[in-house]
N, C-alpha and C positions, 0 to 999 in steps of 0.2 A: 504493500499499499504506499510505502514511503516515496517512490519515484513517482507513482501516479499522482500523489497529492503535490508533489513538488512541480511537476509539470502542468499540472490544472491551475495553479494559483495565478499565474499571469494572464492566460486566456479568459478566466473567470472575470478578473478585474477590467480587462479590456472589453469583454462582452457587456458587463455591467454598465461601463461608461458608454458604450455604444448604444445600449437600450435607452438610457437616459437622453442623450442627445437626439435620437430618433423620435422618442415619445414627446420631447419638448417641441420638436419641429412639427410633428403631427397635430399636437394639441393646439395650434395657431392656424389650422385650416378651416375654411368656412364651413364645412359640413358639421365640425364639432359645435360651433355657435348654433347651427341650425338644430342639431339634436337638443342642446340645452334649451332652446326656445320652446321645443316640443314637450318638454318636462322630463326628459331622461337624466337620470343621475351620473355622476362622474364616473363611478365605477363601471355602470352599464355601458358608457360610451368608450371607455378605455378598454374593456374586454372585449366587446362585440365588434367595435368599428375600428378602434386605432390598432388594436393587436395585429389583425390580419395584414393592414398595410405595412406596419413596422416589421413584421416578420419577413415579408417578401424584400424590403430594403436590408435587413439584416443578413439574409441569405447572401446577397451578391457582395456585400462588404465583409462577410466572414472569410473571404478567401485569404486576406493578408492576416488575420489572426491564425488561420491554419497553417499558413506559410511560416510564421513566427514559431508556431508550436512544433512543426516537424524539424525546423532547425535546432530548438532546444532539446528536441528528443535526443539527439546524438550527445549532447553535453551531459545530460541525465544518464545516458548508458555508461558514459566514460566514468562519471563520478561514483556511480554505484556499481561499477564492475559487472554489467550486464553483459552477455554476449550477444549482442544485437548487430545493428547495421554496421557501426563502426567496427566492430570486432570482426566481422567477416569481411569488410573491406579491407582492413589491414592484412587479413590472412591471405587474400587472393586479390592483390593490387595489380590485376591485368585488365585489359580492355574488355574482355568478356565478362569477369566478375563484376567490373565496375558497372558495365551496361545492364547486367542481370539485376543487381541491387537497386539501381535508378529506376528501372522499369517496374519492379516489384512495389517499390514505394509510390510511383506516380500513377499507377493504372487504378487501384481502388478509389483514390479521391477524384480522378479523372472521370471514371464512370458515374461516380455518386453525382457530382456536379453537373456533368453532361445530362443525365437522365432527369435531373430536378429542374434545369433550365428548359428542356423540352416540355415538361409539364406546366412551367410558368409562363412560357411563351416569352422569352426575353427578346426584345427588340434591338437590333444592332444600330449602332450610330452611323448615319449616312450623311455624307455632305449635301448641302442644299443644292437643288437641281439648277438653280440660276447660274452656278458656276461652271456647268457643263456646256452650256449653251453660248458662252463667251470666251473667246481666246484672249485671256487677260495678258497684257503685255507685262513682263518682268520688272521693267523700270521704264519711266517716263521722265525725259529731261526736265520738262516745266515743273513736274511735280517735285523732283529731286531738288531743283533750285528753291521751292517753296520749303521742303524740308530743312534744308541747309539754312536758310534765312530765318526760319523758326528756332533753330537751335542756337544761332548766334543772339536772336533776341533774348531768348531765355538765359543764355550766359551773361549777356550784359546786365540783364536785370538782377542777376544773382550777385555780380560784382558791384552794382550799385548799392544793394541792400548789404547788411552784415551778415556773411555767412556763419561766422563762428556763433554769433547770437541765435541764429535760426537752428543750428546744430544742437546748441545747448538747450534751446526752447523745446525742440522735437523729443529728446531724450528726458528733459525735466518732466514733461507730462506723461511720460510712458516709463515710469519705474519697474513695470513688470518685465520690460525688455532692457532698460539701463542696468540694473543691478546684476542680472545674470551675464549680461555682455561685458560689465567690468570684471567680474569674477573670472570668466575665462581668459580675457585679456590679461588679467593680473597675473594668472598662473602661467600663462605663456611667457610673459616678460621676466617673470622671476627665474624661469628655466633659461631662458637666453641670457640672462644676466649671469647665472651660475656658469654658463659656457664662457663668456667674455672674461670673467674675473678668476674663475678657478679651472678652466680648460676641461669642465666635464669630468673632474676626477672623481673616481669611485673607489674609495679605500677599501681593502681587505684585512680582515681580523680573524685568521684561522682559529687562534687560541687566545684565551685571556690568562693573564698571570697576576698573582698577587704581588704584594710589595717585597716579600721575600724570596720571590722567584718561582713559588710554587705555582702549578697550572690549576686555574679555577675552573676551566671548562672549554670545550671545543665547540665549533660552529654546529649548528646555527645557535646564535647568542639571543637571548631574550632582550626587549627594550630596556635601556638603562640611561644614565645620565650621560655617558659617554656614547651609547648608541641609542638616539631617541626611538627609532622604530625597529631596532635590532637589525640581525643579518639573515641572509638566506643560508642554505646547507653549506655553501662554500666560502662563508664568511664575509661576503660583499655587503656593505652598507645598504639597507633598503630605503633609508631617507635620501642618500645621494643618489641612488638609482631613479628614485621619483623626480628629483631635481633635473636629472639628465633627461629623463624619458617624456616628461611632459610636452616638452616643445614639439618633439617628433610625433606624438600621437595627435596633438591638435592640428600641426600642419599638414600631415598626410591625411587625416580625416577631412579637413577642408578641401584639400586638392580632389580627393575622390569624389566628395559630394558635388563640388563645383563641375568636375567633367561629367558627372552623371547627368546634372540638370543642363549643361550646355550641349551635351550630345543628344539628350532627348528633345531639346528645343530645336535643333537643327534638323534632325531626323524627323521630328513631329511636323515640322514645315514642310519636308517633302512628303510624308504620310498624307497630309491634308490636301495638298495642291497638286501633287504629281503622281500619285497612285491611284489607280481605280478601285472600284468597290471590292472586286475579286482580291487584290493584294491587299487592300485594307483589312477584309475578313481574315485573311491568312495571318497578318500581323497580329490581330486582336486574338485570334485562336493561339498563337504561340505564347502571347503575353498571359493568357488566362491559363494555359497549361504550365507555366513556370511557377505559378503559384503553389502547385502540387510536388515541386521537388525541393528538398531542404537546400537553401541557398549556401549554407556554410559547407555542406557535403561537396557541392559543386566547386566552390572556390578551394577547398582542402584538396581535392583530387587534382586540379589545375596547378596548385602552387607547390605542392610536395616535391615534385621534380626540379622545381627552380630554386626553392629556398632552403633545402637540406643538402648540404654538401657533404662528401665522404673523402675529400682531398683537396686539392687545389682548385679554386674557383676558376671556372672558364668565362664567367662574365664579371664585371665591375659591380661595385655596391650601387652605383647610379643606375646602371642597367636592370639590376634586379628590383629595385624600388620603382623604376619606370614600368617594368612588366607587371608588377603586383598591383600598381595603381590603375593600369589599363584592364587587368583582368578583373579586378574587384569594381570598376567603373561599368565596363562594358557589359558585364555578365547580366546586367538588368536592363539593357539598352531597349529589348522589345517591350518591357514594361513601361519604362519612362517615355518612349517615343509613343506607345499608344495613349497613356494617360494625358500627355501634354498636347498631343494631337487632338484627342477629344475635347480637351478644354479649348483648343483653337477653333474647332469645328462649331462648339456652342456660341461661341462670338460671331461667326459667319452667318448664323441663322438670324441675327438682329436685323431689323428693318433698315436701320441707318447704314449697316454695311452693305445690304443689297442695293440701297440707293447710291452708295459710294461706286459700286461695281457698274450700275446703269450710267452713272456720270462719266464713266471711263477710266476709274482710279486703276492703276497698276497694282501688282502684288506688293511691291515694297510698300506703296503708299498704304495699302490696306493693312500691312502688316505693322507699319511704324504708328499710323495714326489711330487704328481701331482695335487691333488685336493686342498689341504690346501693352496699352494702358490697362486693359481688362486683365491681362494674364500676369503682369507683374507681380502683384501681391501673391498670387497663387504659386508662382515659381519660387519666391522667397519662403513660403510655407513648405513647399516641396523640398526646397534645399535643407531646412532645417530638420524634416523628416529623414532625408537622406543621411545627414550627419549622425543622427541617433542611430539608424540603422548600421551604419559603418562602424560606430563605436560597440554596438553590440556584436557585430561579426568579430571585431578584434578581440572582444573576450572570448569567443567561441574559439577562434584560431589560437589564442594563447592557451586554453585548456588543452587543445589538441596538439600543442608544442609546434606551432607554425610561427616562426619569429618574423617580424617586419624587417626587410633587408637580408634575411637569410640567416642561417646558424650552422655550424660545422659539427659533425658527429665525431666523437672520439672513439678509439679502439679499445683503450683501457678504461673508460668510463662511461656511465649511461648520460652524462651531461651535455647537453648542446651549447657550444659557446655562441652566443649572438654576436652579429657584426656590430649593431648598435644597440644601446640600452634604451627600450622603449617599453611602455607600461604594459602592453599585452604579453610581452616576453616575460614579465614578472610573474604572470598567472600560470606558467607553465608547471609550476610547482604546486598547484592548487590541490591536487589529490593526495600529494604527499603530506601538505600542510593539514588538511582535513584528518587524514589518518592518524598522524602524530599529535593532533590538537595543538599545533604551534601556529596560532591563528595570526600571530604578528606578522608572518610572512605574506599573508594572502590578502588580509583586510585593507592595508593602506593603498594598493593599486586598484582595488575594487571599489573602494570609497572614493577615489579620484574619478573613476569611470562613472560611478553613480552620481557623483557631483556635476560633471560634464553633461550626461544624459539629462538630468534634472534642469540645469540651466538652459539647455536648448529646448527642451519640452516647454519650459516657461516661457521662452522667448516666442516660440511658435503660438502659444496660446494668447500672449499680448499682442502679437501681430494680428491673430484672428479678431481679437475684440477691438482692435483700434484701427480697423480697415478705414482709410480716409474717404471722406464723402466729398466728392468734387464741387467745389462752389464756383460758379461762374459770374464774375462781376460784369457790371454793364459794358465796360470797355471791351473786356474779354469776348463777350457775346457778340459785339459789334465786329471784332476782328475775325471771329470764327465764322460769322455770317459772310464777310467780305471774303475770306479764304475760300469758302464753298462755292461763292458766287464766281470768283476767279477760276476755280477748277472746272466748274461747269462750263464757263465761257471758253476755257483753253481746250476743252475736250469736246465740245458740241459739234464741231465740224467733223472730227474723226468718228464720233459715234455715229452720226447721220450717214457718213459714208459706209461705215460698217453695217448699219442696219440695211441700207439699200443693196449693198453687195449680198447680203443674206437673203 
């Protein structure tokens, strides 16, 4: 029962939070007010009417929770010593063995969700039909000049104002974003300062001696006045390893999350504007199917040959870091491309976007003027979610003894020597720490990871609560109307010619 309970805690909390959010959204719908007007009680409305609608939405959003649970299953198996997926994968690390394990994990969940979607009749997201009737130009010179002049006007306006005051005012009114941001920034610069002043020195204390020369004990040493957080089994200071590793963890996490969002944005644009319905459905099917594969297992399979060395490295540290960043970023490309592409597609269905198309707007004009303003807050939220996911993946890889930048195996020792000190590498001794109850070795890096995850989750919630409401002044409204008129005039002749040819 112990591994079952440990594995079910996080999904239970996530489902509970999702239930609350969905019920709050459902309770604001007009049919609830109508039911109240007819005299129905709150409990009856909630159970008979809201629940059926919520369960349908919950089913489609449960894939991400199932995805996280399957990845966590590997860690639970490892910590409890269960001969499960990870045990058989390590026993038969061959293409046939890997394929068999992935297929057996993927098939039950895929069949369950596929059959359920057939019963629910889920509708696919299609691009609006108006874009199939017009061959939109990728770029128009007149519109490009208008965009450039607008950028210069905004830049001059910011120069005329006080940018520092605006920056401080923005963060001063959003403490839920500011405080976590300052915590993350503070941890990063403390680690950078330790590099600048102490050259990332990590002391080793294999043995402790008394004043008379007698040996007091051997590593690992518990926390003391000389060793604030104690040492690992090889005598290396845990406190100094934390000071060294924080900057690597934060920097590499930022890079991976940024590459994910940027690649998803670029390929999402291609997904919406250049793929037909057949290819879009194929991408969506691949993205849905990836929710039934444990992401940590896929990354583990791809990184083991690259990051575990048994002799001299054939690649440099920079090359290994670049390969790891690309693998951890592009492994979710179908999912990010599909999700960001669908967000773009929702904006394309707006009436003002269709009017811009009829007036001859190019793809770049539509992207910059209409899609990006609507998409930017969602991209920021998506980025913070990817940061949290990457941090969780680092914890999983650390437990599975996969070190950022690689580690060398030793013939005479089970210890893997990491190339750089990074927080996830400190978790590689997790099972040993739990078995020997020497918790000081594992709790500090886990606490830092929990603090970072909490900070980014709090920042995401703050961004969701403080979505800016656009306010248009009288002058801006006149300028916007004038720009629309200029666009309509400049493209009227070309639009007329196009319709006549059509």
